[in-house]
Wavefront OBJ file of the C-alpha trace (Angstrom):
o trace
v 83.648 97.169 86.475
v 86.654 98.390 88.122
v 89.838 95.891 88.371
v 91.457 95.644 91.352
v 94.627 96.727 91.536
v 98.288 96.080 93.714
v 100.363 98.667 94.870
v 103.599 99.015 97.343
v 103.983 101.800 98.833
v 107.342 102.925 100.649
v 106.919 105.073 103.634
v 109.771 105.333 106.580
v 108.385 102.257 109.533
v 107.857 105.876 111.727
v 104.512 106.719 109.562
v 102.968 103.747 108.008
v 103.128 103.397 112.128
v 101.466 106.264 112.790
v 98.856 105.287 109.453
v 98.068 102.629 110.707
v 96.519 103.818 113.854
v 95.197 106.524 111.618
v 93.782 104.138 109.309
v 95.379 106.014 106.142
v 97.723 106.057 103.690
v 98.928 108.590 101.806
v 102.557 108.584 99.827
v 105.563 110.836 98.461
v 104.817 113.838 101.632
v 101.109 113.758 100.870
v 101.465 114.360 97.188
v 98.006 114.157 95.110
v 99.299 112.109 92.305
v 99.699 108.340 93.918
v 96.742 108.653 96.222
v 94.981 109.123 92.889
v 96.173 106.348 91.253
v 94.216 104.419 93.967
v 90.993 103.149 94.061
v 88.259 101.800 96.335
v 89.158 97.695 96.379
v 92.837 97.969 95.779
v 95.560 96.298 98.095
v 98.429 98.369 99.673
v 101.889 97.197 100.748
v 104.432 99.188 102.727
v 107.923 98.995 102.363
v 109.891 100.627 104.523
v 113.651 101.270 104.195
v 114.482 102.721 107.319
v 112.608 102.870 111.050
v 112.588 106.904 110.503
v 112.313 109.406 108.314
v 115.179 110.781 107.081
v 117.577 109.253 108.979
v 116.608 106.641 110.874
v 117.995 102.958 111.174
v 118.112 100.738 107.432
v 115.191 98.197 107.778
v 114.212 97.338 104.382
v 111.121 95.235 105.326
v 107.098 94.772 104.443
v 106.076 96.660 107.730
v 101.721 96.788 107.018
v 99.140 96.096 104.618
v 95.994 96.377 103.760
v 92.977 97.492 101.599
v 91.550 101.215 99.933
v 88.427 102.093 101.367
v 87.992 105.216 100.225
v 86.392 105.917 96.962
v 89.201 108.780 95.832
v 91.503 110.442 98.097
v 90.827 113.322 99.885
v 92.663 116.375 100.987
v 93.274 116.754 104.861
v 94.747 120.533 105.888
v 96.527 119.885 109.734
v 97.432 122.043 112.329
v 100.860 123.331 110.601
v 99.203 123.941 107.466
v 99.993 120.709 106.197
v 98.238 119.562 103.137
v 98.495 115.904 102.476
v 96.806 113.777 100.218
v 95.025 110.779 101.701
v 92.639 107.304 101.272
v 91.281 105.780 104.273
v 92.232 101.617 104.548
v 91.737 99.036 106.307
v 94.597 97.959 107.401
v 95.268 93.870 108.629
v 97.230 92.365 111.675
v 100.725 91.054 110.321
v 104.167 90.249 110.299
v 106.813 92.791 109.248
v 109.328 90.669 106.207
v 112.339 91.787 105.183
v 112.606 92.244 102.358
v 115.528 89.201 101.968
v 113.268 86.857 102.653
v 111.373 87.161 99.820
v 113.799 89.009 97.204
v 114.334 85.981 94.818
v 110.991 85.156 94.437
v 109.483 88.554 93.485
v 109.594 88.897 88.983
v 109.195 92.977 89.946
v 111.952 92.920 91.135
v 114.061 91.559 87.877
v 117.823 92.363 88.544
v 118.402 90.893 92.714
v 121.126 93.502 92.722
v 119.741 96.475 91.821
v 116.345 95.498 93.866
v 116.500 98.942 95.377
v 116.409 100.832 92.585
v 112.626 100.088 91.472
v 111.072 101.966 95.704
v 113.296 105.314 94.409
v 109.571 106.426 93.726
v 107.893 105.857 96.484
v 104.839 104.111 94.936
v 104.604 101.353 92.489
v 102.149 99.217 91.371
v 102.958 95.565 91.054
v 101.268 91.871 90.106
v 98.607 90.262 92.352
v 100.572 86.888 92.041
v 104.315 89.157 93.652
v 101.682 90.911 95.957
v 99.943 87.577 97.267
v 103.931 86.250 98.035
v 104.731 89.163 100.115
v 101.174 88.897 102.004
v 101.757 85.341 101.898
v 105.176 85.976 103.898
v 102.982 88.619 106.288
v 100.357 86.064 107.539
v 97.739 87.761 105.246
v 96.357 85.659 102.921
v 94.911 87.790 99.695
v 91.847 86.002 97.533
v 93.158 84.915 94.735
v 89.813 85.071 92.616
v 89.465 87.798 89.632
v 87.026 89.688 92.076
v 86.508 93.686 90.530
v 86.451 96.897 93.492
v 82.327 96.750 93.140
v 82.386 93.397 95.477
v 82.554 94.059 99.461
v 85.922 93.787 100.737
v 86.670 90.725 102.445
v 89.883 90.150 104.133
v 91.080 87.587 105.761
v 94.484 86.707 108.273
v 96.471 83.261 108.539
v 97.458 82.548 111.553
l 1 2 3 4 5 6 7 8 9 10 11 12 13 14 15 16 17 18 19 20 21 22 23 24 25 26 27 28 29 30 31 32 33 34 35 36 37 38 39 40 41 42 43 44 45 46 47 48 49 50 51 52 53 54 55 56 57 58 59 60 61 62 63 64 65 66 67 68 69 70 71 72 73 74 75 76 77 78 79 80 81 82 83 84 85 86 87 88 89 90 91 92 93 94 95 96 97 98 99 100 101 102 103 104 105 106 107 108 109 110 111 112 113 114 115 116 117 118 119 120 121 122 123 124 125 126 127 128 129 130 131 132 133 134 135 136 137 138 139 140 141 142 143 144 145 146 147 148 149 150 151 152 153 154 155 156 157 158 159
């Protein structure tokens, strides 16, 4: 029995939008290690520091939420020869949430003055409680039960 885990990926908004369109997630320019830590049933929220990479306008918002649907990461070969590792994701409708709206409530950011330092590695695990706080602000209700990843995936959005 594998317990569901909760993740934040740090990706420009432009790349998040492309991932949502394709129903995929990739991290740190397609590196395998972050994707390999995630399993089917895990939840993901994207934080977008900028509108585009590398020098888009500052955004500093949570921009997408979804649940991993693939069992393991897989590698693809793109026309330019790039070979990123990915997961399939079921994304949910949500509203973008500026980090300042939820910053004071997030335990994984204990030093509110230097909160950006936690995002510098591009992929991090967070508690169910912090994940649910962000999800609620985005208009998504993530079940608070102790379900495990072997159970059927279920999604609810609040209106």
